[in-house]
All heavy atoms as a GROMACS GRO file, in nm:
protein
  586
    1MET      N    1  11.144  10.312  10.487
    1MET     CA    2  11.026  10.388  10.529
    1MET      C    3  10.994  10.350  10.674
    1MET      O    4  10.982  10.233  10.707
    1MET     CB    5  10.910  10.354  10.436
    1MET     CG    6  10.785  10.433  10.467
    1MET     SD    7  10.648  10.395  10.356
    1MET     CE    8  10.690  10.498  10.218
    2SER      N    9  10.978  10.450  10.757
    2SER     CA   10  10.951  10.424  10.897
    2SER      C   11  10.805  10.384  10.918
    2SER      O   12  10.721  10.400  10.830
    2SER     CB   13  10.983  10.549  10.981
    2SER     OG   14  10.885  10.648  10.957
    3LYS      N   15  10.778  10.332  11.036
    3LYS     CA   16  10.641  10.290  11.067
    3LYS      C   17  10.545  10.408  11.068
    3LYS      O   18  10.430  10.395  11.028
    3LYS     CB   19  10.637  10.219  11.202
    3LYS     CG   20  10.703  10.083  11.200
    3LYS     CD   21  10.691  10.014  11.333
    3LYS     CE   22  10.759   9.878  11.329
    3LYS     NZ   23  10.744   9.807  11.456
    4ILE      N   24  10.593  10.522  11.110
    4ILE     CA   25  10.508  10.642  11.114
    4ILE      C   26  10.473  10.685  10.972
    4ILE      O   27  10.358  10.720  10.943
    4ILE     CB   28  10.578  10.756  11.191
    4ILE    CG1   29  10.591  10.717  11.338
    4ILE    CG2   30  10.503  10.887  11.176
    4ILE    CD1   31  10.670  10.814  11.420
    5GLU      N   32  10.569  10.681  10.882
    5GLU     CA   33  10.543  10.718  10.743
    5GLU      C   34  10.445  10.621  10.678
    5GLU      O   35  10.358  10.661  10.601
    5GLU     CB   36  10.672  10.724  10.664
    5GLU     CG   37  10.762  10.841  10.702
    5GLU     CD   38  10.897  10.835  10.636
    5GLU    OE1   39  10.928  10.733  10.570
    5GLU    OE2   40  10.973  10.932  10.650
    6LYS      N   41  10.457  10.493  10.710
    6LYS     CA   42  10.364  10.393  10.658
    6LYS      C   43  10.223  10.418  10.710
    6LYS      O   44  10.126  10.406  10.636
    6LYS     CB   45  10.409  10.252  10.694
    6LYS     CG   46  10.526  10.202  10.615
    6LYS     CD   47  10.561  10.060  10.655
    6LYS     CE   48  10.682  10.010  10.580
    6LYS     NZ   49  10.717   9.872  10.619
    7ALA      N   50  10.212  10.453  10.836
    7ALA     CA   51  10.081  10.480  10.896
    7ALA      C   52  10.016  10.602  10.832
    7ALA      O   53   9.896  10.604  10.808
    7ALA     CB   54  10.094  10.499  11.046
    8LYS      N   55  10.095  10.703  10.803
    8LYS     CA   56  10.041  10.823  10.738
    8LYS      C   57   9.997  10.792  10.596
    8LYS      O   58   9.898  10.846  10.548
    8LYS     CB   59  10.145  10.934  10.738
    8LYS     CG   60  10.167  10.998  10.873
    8LYS     CD   61  10.268  11.110  10.865
    8LYS     CE   62  10.292  11.172  11.000
    8LYS     NZ   63  10.392  11.280  10.995
    9GLY      N   64  10.068  10.705  10.529
    9GLY     CA   65  10.033  10.667  10.392
    9GLY      C   66   9.910  10.579  10.384
    9GLY      O   67   9.843  10.573  10.282
   10PHE      N   68   9.876  10.511  10.493
   10PHE     CA   69   9.760  10.421  10.494
   10PHE      C   70   9.631  10.497  10.467
   10PHE      O   71   9.540  10.447  10.402
   10PHE     CB   72   9.750  10.348  10.628
   10PHE     CG   73   9.634  10.253  10.637
   10PHE    CD1   74   9.637  10.132  10.569
   10PHE    CD2   75   9.522  10.286  10.710
   10PHE    CE1   76   9.530  10.044  10.575
   10PHE    CE2   77   9.414  10.199  10.718
   10PHE     CZ   78   9.418  10.078  10.650
   11LYS      N   79   9.624  10.620  10.513
   11LYS     CA   80   9.504  10.701  10.497
   11LYS      C   81   9.471  10.722  10.349
   11LYS      O   82   9.355  10.731  10.311
   11LYS     CB   83   9.524  10.836  10.566
   11LYS     CG   84   9.406  10.928  10.557
   11LYS     CD   85   9.435  11.057  10.631
   11LYS     CE   86   9.322  11.157  10.615
   11LYS     NZ   87   9.353  11.283  10.679
   12HIS      N   88   9.572  10.727  10.265
   12HIS     CA   89   9.552  10.753  10.123
   12HIS      C   90   9.569  10.628  10.037
   12HIS      O   91   9.588  10.637   9.918
   12HIS     CB   92   9.648  10.862  10.075
   12HIS     CG   93   9.627  10.992  10.145
   12HIS    ND1   94   9.517  11.071  10.121
   12HIS    CD2   95   9.696  11.055  10.241
   12HIS    CE1   96   9.522  11.178  10.197
   12HIS    NE2   97   9.631  11.171  10.272
   13SER      N   98   9.558  10.512  10.099
   13SER     CA   99   9.564  10.386  10.026
   13SER      C  100   9.423  10.333  10.007
   13SER      O  101   9.328  10.379  10.072
   13SER     CB  102   9.649  10.284  10.102
   13SER     OG  103   9.584  10.248  10.223
   14LYS      N  104   9.408  10.236   9.919
   14LYS     CA  105   9.275  10.178   9.897
   14LYS      C  106   9.216  10.118  10.024
   14LYS      O  107   9.100  10.145  10.056
   14LYS     CB  108   9.280  10.075   9.785
   14LYS     CG  109   9.284  10.137   9.648
   14LYS     CD  110   9.272  10.033   9.540
   14LYS     CE  111   9.276  10.099   9.404
   14LYS     NZ  112   9.257  10.003   9.296
   15PRO      N  113   9.292  10.037  10.098
   15PRO     CA  114   9.234   9.984  10.222
   15PRO      C  115   9.198  10.094  10.322
   15PRO      O  116   9.096  10.085  10.391
   15PRO     CB  117   9.344   9.893  10.278
   15PRO     CG  118   9.430   9.859  10.162
   15PRO     CD  119   9.423   9.977  10.071
   16GLY      N  120   9.278  10.198  10.328
   16GLY     CA  121   9.250  10.308  10.418
   16GLY      C  122   9.123  10.382  10.381
   16GLY      O  123   9.042  10.420  10.466
   17LEU      N  124   9.104  10.401  10.250
   17LEU     CA  125   8.982  10.467  10.203
   17LEU      C  126   8.859  10.381  10.228
   17LEU      O  127   8.753  10.431  10.267
   17LEU     CB  128   8.995  10.504  10.056
   17LEU     CG  129   9.095  10.615  10.026
   17LEU    CD1  130   9.118  10.628   9.875
   17LEU    CD2  131   9.049  10.747  10.083
   18TRP      N  132   8.871  10.251  10.205
   18TRP     CA  133   8.758  10.161  10.232
   18TRP      C  134   8.724  10.160  10.381
   18TRP      O  135   8.607  10.156  10.418
   18TRP     CB  136   8.788  10.018  10.183
   18TRP     CG  137   8.769  10.003  10.035
   18TRP    CD1  138   8.865   9.982   9.942
   18TRP    CD2  139   8.644  10.009   9.964
   18TRP    NE1  140   8.809   9.974   9.817
   18TRP    CE2  141   8.674   9.990   9.828
   18TRP    CE3  142   8.512  10.029  10.003
   18TRP    CZ2  143   8.573   9.991   9.730
   18TRP    CZ3  144   8.414  10.030   9.905
   18TRP    CH2  145   8.445  10.010   9.770
   19LEU      N  146   8.826  10.164  10.464
   19LEU     CA  147   8.802  10.170  10.608
   19LEU      C  148   8.729  10.300  10.646
   19LEU      O  149   8.636  10.298  10.727
   19LEU     CB  150   8.934  10.159  10.684
   19LEU     CG  151   8.925  10.161  10.836
   19LEU    CD1  152   8.849  10.038  10.886
   19LEU    CD2  153   9.064  10.163  10.896
   20SER      N  154   8.767  10.409  10.585
   20SER     CA  155   8.701  10.537  10.612
   20SER      C  156   8.555  10.535  10.566
   20SER      O  157   8.467  10.586  10.634
   20SER     CB  158   8.775  10.650  10.540
   20SER     OG  159   8.904  10.664  10.592
   21ILE      N  160   8.529  10.474  10.452
   21ILE     CA  161   8.391  10.462  10.403
   21ILE      C  162   8.310  10.375  10.497
   21ILE      O  163   8.195  10.406  10.529
   21ILE     CB  164   8.389  10.408  10.258
   21ILE    CG1  165   8.447  10.514  10.163
   21ILE    CG2  166   8.247  10.370  10.217
   21ILE    CD1  167   8.470  10.463  10.022
   22GLY      N  168   8.368  10.266  10.546
   22GLY     CA  169   8.299  10.180  10.641
   22GLY      C  170   8.269  10.253  10.772
   22GLY      O  171   8.161  10.236  10.830
   23THR      N  172   8.362  10.334  10.815
   23THR     CA  173   8.341  10.413  10.936
   23THR      C  174   8.226  10.512  10.916
   23THR      O  175   8.146  10.534  11.006
   23THR     CB  176   8.470  10.488  10.973
   23THR    OG1  177   8.576  10.393  10.987
   23THR    CG2  178   8.455  10.565  11.103
   24SER      N  179   8.218  10.567  10.798
   24SER     CA  180   8.108  10.658  10.767
   24SER      C  181   7.973  10.586  10.773
   24SER      O  182   7.873  10.646  10.813
   24SER     CB  183   8.126  10.719  10.628
   24SER     OG  184   8.241  10.798  10.623
   25ALA      N  185   7.971  10.459  10.735
   25ALA     CA  186   7.846  10.383  10.742
   25ALA      C  187   7.799  10.370  10.887
   25ALA      O  188   7.679  10.379  10.915
   25ALA     CB  189   7.866  10.245  10.681
   26PHE      N  190   7.892  10.353  10.980
   26PHE     CA  191   7.854  10.348  11.122
   26PHE      C  192   7.803  10.485  11.167
   26PHE      O  193   7.712  10.494  11.251
   26PHE     CB  194   7.971  10.304  11.208
   26PHE     CG  195   7.996  10.156  11.203
   26PHE    CD1  196   8.110  10.106  11.143
   26PHE    CD2  197   7.904  10.067  11.257
   26PHE    CE1  198   8.133   9.970  11.137
   26PHE    CE2  199   7.927   9.930  11.252
   26PHE     CZ  200   8.041   9.882  11.192
   27GLY      N  201   7.858  10.591  11.114
   27GLY     CA  202   7.810  10.725  11.145
   27GLY      C  203   7.668  10.747  11.096
   27GLY      O  204   7.589  10.817  11.160
   28ALA      N  205   7.635  10.684  10.984
   28ALA     CA  206   7.499  10.696  10.930
   28ALA      C  207   7.397  10.635  11.025
   28ALA      O  208   7.286  10.688  11.040
   28ALA     CB  209   7.491  10.629  10.793
   29VAL      N  210   7.433  10.526  11.091
   29VAL     CA  211   7.342  10.463  11.187
   29VAL      C  212   7.312  10.559  11.301
   29VAL      O  213   7.197  10.574  11.344
   29VAL     CB  214   7.405  10.332  11.241
   29VAL    CG1  215   7.323  10.275  11.354
   29VAL    CG2  216   7.419  10.230  11.128
   30SER      N  217   7.413  10.628  11.348
   30SER     CA  218   7.395  10.726  11.456
   30SER      C  219   7.305  10.841  11.412
   30SER      O  220   7.220  10.888  11.488
   30SER     CB  221   7.531  10.779  11.499
   30SER     OG  222   7.517  10.881  11.594
   31ILE      N  223   7.322  10.886  11.290
   31ILE     CA  224   7.240  10.997  11.240
   31ILE      C  225   7.094  10.955  11.228
   31ILE      O  226   7.004  11.031  11.261
   31ILE     CB  227   7.297  11.049  11.107
   31ILE    CG1  228   7.427  11.124  11.134
   31ILE    CG2  229   7.197  11.140  11.037
   31ILE    CD1  230   7.502  11.170  11.013
   32VAL      N  231   7.070  10.833  11.181
   32VAL     CA  232   6.933  10.783  11.171
   32VAL      C  233   6.868  10.780  11.310
   32VAL      O  234   6.751  10.821  11.325
   32VAL     CB  235   6.929  10.644  11.104
   32VAL    CG1  236   6.792  10.579  11.118
   32VAL    CG2  237   6.969  10.654  10.958
   33LYS      N  238   6.942  10.736  11.409
   33LYS     CA  239   6.889  10.735  11.546
   33LYS      C  240   6.857  10.877  11.593
   33LYS      O  241   6.753  10.900  11.656
   33LYS     CB  242   6.988  10.671  11.642
   33LYS     CG  243   7.000  10.522  11.627
   33LYS     CD  244   7.101  10.466  11.727
   33LYS     CE  245   7.119  10.317  11.710
   33LYS     NZ  246   7.218  10.262  11.804
   34ASP      N  247   6.946  10.972  11.562
   34ASP     CA  248   6.924  11.111  11.602
   34ASP      C  249   6.799  11.169  11.536
   34ASP      O  250   6.722  11.242  11.599
   34ASP     CB  251   7.046  11.197  11.568
   34ASP     CG  252   7.166  11.169  11.656
   34ASP    OD1  253   7.149  11.102  11.760
   34ASP    OD2  254   7.276  11.214  11.619
   35VAL      N  255   6.778  11.136  11.408
   35VAL     CA  256   6.660  11.186  11.337
   35VAL      C  257   6.533  11.129  11.399
   35VAL      O  258   6.436  11.202  11.422
   35VAL     CB  259   6.669  11.152  11.186
   35VAL    CG1  260   6.536  11.178  11.116
   35VAL    CG2  261   6.779  11.233  11.119
   36LYS      N  262   6.533  10.999  11.427
   36LYS     CA  263   6.415  10.937  11.488
   36LYS      C  264   6.384  10.998  11.624
   36LYS      O  265   6.269  11.025  11.657
   36LYS     CB  266   6.435  10.786  11.501
   36LYS     CG  267   6.426  10.714  11.369
   36LYS     CD  268   6.442  10.564  11.388
   36LYS     CE  269   6.435  10.491  11.256
   36LYS     NZ  270   6.452  10.345  11.271
   37LYS      N  271   6.489  11.020  11.702
   37LYS     CA  272   6.471  11.078  11.835
   37LYS      C  273   6.418  11.221  11.825
   37LYS      O  274   6.327  11.260  11.899
   37LYS     CB  275   6.604  11.076  11.912
   37LYS     CG  276   6.593  11.126  12.053
   37LYS     CD  277   6.728  11.116  12.125
   37LYS     CE  278   6.718  11.169  12.266
   37LYS     NZ  279   6.847  11.165  12.335
   38ALA      N  280   6.472  11.299  11.734
   38ALA     CA  281   6.428  11.438  11.716
   38ALA      C  282   6.282  11.444  11.670
   38ALA      O  283   6.206  11.529  11.715
   38ALA     CB  284   6.518  11.510  11.617
   39ARG      N  285   6.245  11.352  11.582
   39ARG     CA  286   6.106  11.348  11.537
   39ARG      C  287   6.013  11.309  11.651
   39ARG      O  288   5.904  11.364  11.664
   39ARG     CB  289   6.090  11.251  11.422
   39ARG     CG  290   6.136  11.305  11.290
   39ARG     CD  291   6.103  11.208  11.180
   39ARG     NE  292   6.126  11.266  11.050
   39ARG     CZ  293   6.108  11.204  10.937
   39ARG    NH1  294   6.066  11.078  10.939
   39ARG    NH2  295   6.131  11.263  10.824
   40GLY      N  296   6.055  11.212  11.730
   40GLY     CA  297   5.974  11.167  11.843
   40GLY      C  298   5.952  11.276  11.945
   40GLY      O  299   5.844  11.289  12.002
   41GLU      N  300   6.055  11.357  11.966
   41GLU     CA  301   6.046  11.468  12.062
   41GLU      C  302   5.990  11.595  11.998
   41GLU      O  303   5.967  11.694  12.066
   41GLU     CB  304   6.185  11.499  12.120
   41GLU     CG  305   6.243  11.386  12.201
   41GLU     CD  306   6.386  11.415  12.246
   41GLU    OE1  307   6.440  11.523  12.212
   41GLU    OE2  308   6.443  11.329  12.314
   42GLN      N  309   5.969  11.591  11.867
   42GLN     CA  310   5.924  11.707  11.789
   42GLN      C  311   6.014  11.828  11.814
   42GLN      O  312   5.968  11.940  11.833
   42GLN     CB  313   5.778  11.738  11.819
   42GLN     CG  314   5.685  11.627  11.778
   42GLN     CD  315   5.540  11.657  11.806
   42GLN    OE1  316   5.507  11.753  11.874
   42GLN    NE2  317   5.452  11.575  11.753
   43ASP      N  318   6.144  11.801  11.813
   43ASP     CA  319   6.244  11.906  11.836
   43ASP      C  320   6.306  11.944  11.701
   43ASP      O  321   6.387  11.871  11.645
   43ASP     CB  322   6.351  11.854  11.932
   43ASP     CG  323   6.446  11.964  11.978
   43ASP    OD1  324   6.453  12.069  11.912
   43ASP    OD2  325   6.511  11.943  12.082
   44THR      N  326   6.264  12.058  11.651
   44THR     CA  327   6.309  12.103  11.519
   44THR      C  328   6.459  12.129  11.515
   44THR      O  329   6.526  12.096  11.418
   44THR     CB  330   6.233  12.231  11.478
   44THR    OG1  331   6.093  12.206  11.488
   44THR    CG2  332   6.266  12.270  11.336
   45LEU      N  333   6.513  12.187  11.621
   45LEU     CA  334   6.655  12.219  11.623
   45LEU      C  335   6.741  12.093  11.619
   45LEU      O  336   6.841  12.087  11.546
   45LEU     CB  337   6.688  12.303  11.747
   45LEU     CG  338   6.827  12.364  11.752
   45LEU    CD1  339   6.852  12.451  11.629
   45LEU    CD2  340   6.844  12.444  11.878
   46LYS      N  341   6.702  11.990  11.694
   46LYS     CA  342   6.776  11.864  11.690
   46LYS      C  343   6.762  11.797  11.553
   46LYS      O  344   6.857  11.735  11.504
   46LYS     CB  345   6.726  11.769  11.799
   46LYS     CG  346   6.773  11.804  11.937
   46LYS     CD  347   6.727  11.700  12.038
   46LYS     CE  348   6.772  11.733  12.179
   46LYS     NZ  349   6.725  11.633  12.276
   47LEU      N  350   6.647  11.811  11.492
   47LEU     CA  351   6.625  11.753  11.360
   47LEU      C  352   6.714  11.822  11.256
   47LEU      O  353   6.778  11.755  11.174
   47LEU     CB  354   6.478  11.764  11.320
   47LEU     CG  355   6.440  11.702  11.186
   47LEU    CD1  356   6.470  11.553  11.186
   47LEU    CD2  357   6.294  11.727  11.156
   48VAL      N  358   6.721  11.954  11.262
   48VAL     CA  359   6.807  12.028  11.170
   48VAL      C  360   6.953  11.989  11.193
   48VAL      O  361   7.029  11.969  11.097
   48VAL     CB  362   6.787  12.181  11.187
   48VAL    CG1  363   6.894  12.259  11.113
   48VAL    CG2  364   6.650  12.222  11.140
   49ASN      N  365   6.993  11.974  11.318
   49ASN     CA  366   7.130  11.933  11.350
   49ASN      C  367   7.161  11.795  11.290
   49ASN      O  368   7.268  11.774  11.234
   49ASN     CB  369   7.150  11.932  11.501
   49ASN     CG  370   7.293  11.902  11.539
   49ASN    OD1  371   7.386  11.954  11.479
   49ASN    ND2  372   7.310  11.817  11.639
   50ALA      N  373   7.068  11.703  11.304
   50ALA     CA  374   7.088  11.569  11.249
   50ALA      C  375   7.096  11.572  11.096
   50ALA      O  376   7.178  11.503  11.036
   50ALA     CB  377   6.976  11.476  11.295
   51LEU      N  378   7.013  11.654  11.034
   51LEU     CA  379   7.014  11.663  10.888
   51LEU      C  380   7.142  11.727  10.836
   51LEU      O  381   7.197  11.685  10.734
   51LEU     CB  382   6.892  11.738  10.838
   51LEU     CG  383   6.758  11.668  10.863
   51LEU    CD1  384   6.643  11.755  10.817
   51LEU    CD2  385   6.754  11.533  10.795
   52VAL      N  386   7.193  11.827  10.907
   52VAL     CA  387   7.320  11.888  10.868
   52VAL      C  388   7.433  11.786  10.884
   52VAL      O  389   7.522  11.777  10.799
   52VAL     CB  390   7.348  12.016  10.950
   52VAL    CG1  391   7.490  12.065  10.932
   52VAL    CG2  392   7.249  12.125  10.912
   53GLY      N  393   7.427  11.708  10.989
   53GLY     CA  394   7.526  11.601  11.007
   53GLY      C  395   7.518  11.499  10.896
   53GLY      O  396   7.621  11.448  10.847
   54ALA      N  397   7.397  11.468  10.851
   54ALA     CA  398   7.379  11.374  10.741
   54ALA      C  399   7.439  11.429  10.612
   54ALA      O  400   7.504  11.356  10.536
   54ALA     CB  401   7.231  11.342  10.722
   55LEU      N  402   7.419  11.558  10.587
   55LEU     CA  403   7.477  11.619  10.468
   55LEU      C  404   7.629  11.616  10.473
   55LEU      O  405   7.695  11.591  10.372
   55LEU     CB  406   7.427  11.763  10.453
   55LEU     CG  407   7.281  11.779  10.413
   55LEU    CD1  408   7.240  11.925  10.416
   55LEU    CD2  409   7.256  11.719  10.276
   56ALA      N  410   7.684  11.641  10.590
   56ALA     CA  411   7.831  11.636  10.605
   56ALA      C  412   7.882  11.494  10.580
   56ALA      O  413   7.986  11.475  10.517
   56ALA     CB  414   7.870  11.684  10.744
   57LEU      N  415   7.808  11.396  10.629
   57LEU     CA  416   7.847  11.257  10.610
   57LEU      C  417   7.842  11.218  10.462
   57LEU      O  418   7.933  11.152  10.410
   57LEU     CB  419   7.755  11.165  10.691
   57LEU     CG  420   7.792  11.019  10.695
   57LEU    CD1  421   7.922  10.999  10.772
   57LEU    CD2  422   7.681  10.940  10.758
   58VAL      N  423   7.739  11.261  10.393
   58VAL     CA  424   7.726  11.233  10.249
   58VAL      C  425   7.839  11.299  10.172
   58VAL      O  426   7.900  11.237  10.084
   58VAL     CB  427   7.588  11.279  10.197
   58VAL    CG1  428   7.583  11.278  10.046
   58VAL    CG2  429   7.478  11.191  10.254
   59THR      N  430   7.868  11.424  10.204
   59THR     CA  431   7.976  11.495  10.136
   59THR      C  432   8.111  11.428  10.161
   59THR      O  433   8.190  11.409  10.069
   59THR     CB  434   7.982  11.642  10.184
   59THR    OG1  435   7.856  11.702  10.164
   59THR    CG2  436   8.088  11.719  10.110
   60GLY      N  437   8.136  11.391  10.286
   60GLY     CA  438   8.262  11.324  10.318
   60GLY      C  439   8.276  11.190  10.247
   60GLY      O  440   8.384  11.157  10.196
   61THR      N  441   8.168  11.116  10.241
   61THR     CA  442   8.172  10.987  10.172
   61THR      C  443   8.194  11.006  10.022
   61THR      O  444   8.270  10.931   9.960
   61THR     CB  445   8.042  10.909  10.197
   61THR    OG1  446   8.024  10.893  10.338
   61THR    CG2  447   8.046  10.772  10.132
   62ALA      N  448   8.131  11.109   9.964
   62ALA     CA  449   8.152  11.137   9.822
   62ALA      C  450   8.298  11.172   9.793
   62ALA      O  451   8.354  11.130   9.692
   62ALA     CB  452   8.060  11.250   9.778
   63LEU      N  453   8.359  11.247   9.884
   63LEU     CA  454   8.501  11.280   9.867
   63LEU      C  455   8.588  11.155   9.874
   63LEU      O  456   8.685  11.140   9.798
   63LEU     CB  457   8.545  11.381   9.973
   63LEU     CG  458   8.490  11.523   9.958
   63LEU    CD1  459   8.520  11.606  10.082
   63LEU    CD2  460   8.549  11.589   9.834
   64LEU      N  461   8.555  11.064   9.966
   64LEU     CA  462   8.631  10.940   9.978
   64LEU      C  463   8.616  10.854   9.853
   64LEU      O  464   8.714  10.796   9.804
   64LEU     CB  465   8.586  10.863  10.101
   64LEU     CG  466   8.623  10.924  10.236
   64LEU    CD1  467   8.550  10.853  10.349
   64LEU    CD2  468   8.773  10.917  10.257
   65VAL      N  469   8.495  10.847   9.799
   65VAL     CA  470   8.471  10.768   9.678
   65VAL      C  471   8.548  10.829   9.561
   65VAL      O  472   8.607  10.756   9.480
   65VAL     CB  473   8.320  10.758   9.648
   65VAL    CG1  474   8.294  10.701   9.510
   65VAL    CG2  475   8.252  10.673   9.754
   66ARG      N  476   8.548  10.962   9.552
   66ARG     CA  477   8.624  11.028   9.445
   66ARG      C  478   8.772  10.995   9.455
   66ARG      O  479   8.839  10.966   9.356
   66ARG     CB  480   8.602  11.178   9.450
   66ARG     CG  481   8.673  11.252   9.337
   66ARG     CD  482   8.646  11.398   9.338
   66ARG     NE  483   8.717  11.459   9.449
   66ARG     CZ  484   8.712  11.588   9.478
   66ARG    NH1  485   8.637  11.669   9.407
   66ARG    NH2  486   8.781  11.636   9.579
   67GLU      N  487   8.826  10.999   9.576
   67GLU     CA  488   8.967  10.967   9.597
   67GLU      C  489   8.995  10.821   9.562
   67GLU      O  490   9.098  10.788   9.503
   67GLU     CB  491   9.006  10.996   9.742
   67GLU     CG  492   9.153  10.980   9.771
   67GLU     CD  493   9.240  11.085   9.703
   67GLU    OE1  494   9.190  11.194   9.670
   67GLU    OE2  495   9.360  11.056   9.682
   68LEU      N  496   8.902  10.734   9.595
   68LEU     CA  497   8.917  10.592   9.561
   68LEU      C  498   8.919  10.572   9.410
   68LEU      O  499   8.999  10.494   9.358
   68LEU     CB  500   8.803  10.512   9.625
   68LEU     CG  501   8.814  10.362   9.626
   68LEU    CD1  502   8.935  10.317   9.704
   68LEU    CD2  503   8.688  10.301   9.687
   69LYS      N  504   8.835  10.645   9.338
   69LYS     CA  505   8.834  10.637   9.192
   69LYS      C  506   8.964  10.690   9.133
   69LYS      O  507   9.016  10.635   9.036
   69LYS     CB  508   8.716  10.715   9.135
   69LYS     CG  509   8.584  10.646   9.154
   69LYS     CD  510   8.472  10.726   9.092
   69LYS     CE  511   8.339  10.656   9.111
   69LYS     NZ  512   8.229  10.734   9.051
   70ARG      N  513   9.017  10.795   9.192
   70ARG     CA  514   9.144  10.850   9.143
   70ARG      C  515   9.257  10.750   9.162
   70ARG      O  516   9.344  10.738   9.078
   70ARG     CB  517   9.178  10.979   9.215
   70ARG     CG  518   9.098  11.095   9.167
   70ARG     CD  519   9.145  11.222   9.232
   70ARG     NE  520   9.065  11.335   9.187
   70ARG     CZ  521   9.067  11.454   9.241
   70ARG    NH1  522   9.144  11.478   9.346
   70ARG    NH2  523   8.991  11.550   9.195
   71LEU      N  524   9.257  10.678   9.273
   71LEU     CA  525   9.359  10.576   9.293
   71LEU      C  526   9.342  10.466   9.191
   71LEU      O  527   9.440  10.410   9.142
   71LEU     CB  528   9.348  10.518   9.435
   71LEU     CG  529   9.405  10.603   9.548
   71LEU    CD1  530   9.383  10.532   9.681
   71LEU    CD2  531   9.553  10.630   9.529
   72GLY      N  532   9.219  10.433   9.158
   72GLY     CA  533   9.192  10.330   9.057
   72GLY      C  534   9.236  10.372   8.919
   72GLY      O  535   9.280  10.291   8.840
   73ASP      N  536   9.228  10.503   8.888
   73ASP     CA  537   9.270  10.553   8.757
   73ASP      C  538   9.420  10.539   8.738
   73ASP      O  539   9.467  10.525   8.625
   73ASP     CB  540   9.230  10.700   8.740
   73ASP     CG  541   9.080  10.718   8.728
   73ASP    OD1  542   9.011  10.619   8.700
   73ASP    OD2  543   9.033  10.832   8.746
   74ASP      N  544   9.494  10.543   8.848
   74ASP     CA  545   9.640  10.531   8.840
   74ASP      C  546   9.684  10.387   8.821
   74ASP      O  547   9.799  10.362   8.786
   74ASP     CB  548   9.705  10.586   8.967
   74ASP     CG  549   9.685  10.736   8.981
   74ASP    OD1  550   9.658  10.800   8.877
   74ASP    OD2  551   9.698  10.787   9.093
   75ASP      N  552   9.595  10.293   8.841
   75ASP     CA  553   9.630  10.151   8.834
   75ASP      C  554   9.637  10.107   8.687
   75ASP      O  555   9.542  10.121   8.610
   75ASP     CB  556   9.525  10.067   8.908
   75ASP     CG  557   9.569   9.924   8.931
   75ASP    OD1  558   9.674   9.885   8.876
   75ASP    OD2  559   9.500   9.853   9.005
   76VAL      N  560   9.751  10.055   8.645
   76VAL     CA  561   9.773  10.015   8.506
   76VAL      C  562   9.680   9.899   8.468
   76VAL      O  563   9.630   9.892   8.358
   76VAL     CB  564   9.921   9.972   8.486
   76VAL    CG1  565   9.943   9.922   8.347
   76VAL    CG2  566  10.012  10.089   8.518
   77LEU      N  567   9.653   9.809   8.562
   77LEU     CA  568   9.572   9.692   8.533
   77LEU      C  569   9.425   9.727   8.510
   77LEU      O  570   9.353   9.656   8.440
   77LEU     CB  571   9.583   9.590   8.646
   77LEU     CG  572   9.722   9.532   8.668
   77LEU    CD1  573   9.722   9.441   8.790
   77LEU    CD2  574   9.769   9.456   8.544
   78LEU      N  575   9.378   9.837   8.566
   78LEU     CA  576   9.239   9.876   8.550
   78LEU      C  577   9.213   9.947   8.417
   78LEU      O  578   9.101   9.961   8.374
   78LEU     CB  579   9.194   9.967   8.666
   78LEU     CG  580   9.186   9.898   8.802
   78LEU    CD1  581   9.150  10.001   8.909
   78LEU    CD2  582   9.084   9.787   8.800
   79GLY      N  583   9.317   9.992   8.353
   79GLY     CA  584   9.302  10.057   8.222
   79GLY      C  585   9.288  10.198   8.236
   79GLY      O  586   9.243  10.288   8.203
   0.00000   0.00000   0.00000
C-alpha cells in the first residue's frame, strides 16, 4: 500500500474520525464568537449566518459520530 493510499484511508479510520470531530470543536469556538459579535452589533444577517454555520457543524459532527459507530460495529471485540 502506497503512502497516498494510506493517507486516503486515514480519513475513514477511527483516529481520522476523532481528529475530524476535534477539528469541529475548534469550529464551534469560532461560531460562538461570530454569534456574540452579531448580537453585539445587532446584525440579524450575521446572526442568521452564524446560526446556519452552527447547524452545518452539528450535522457534520453527527455524521462523523455515526461513521465512528459504524466502524465500532465492525469490531469483533466490541460485540
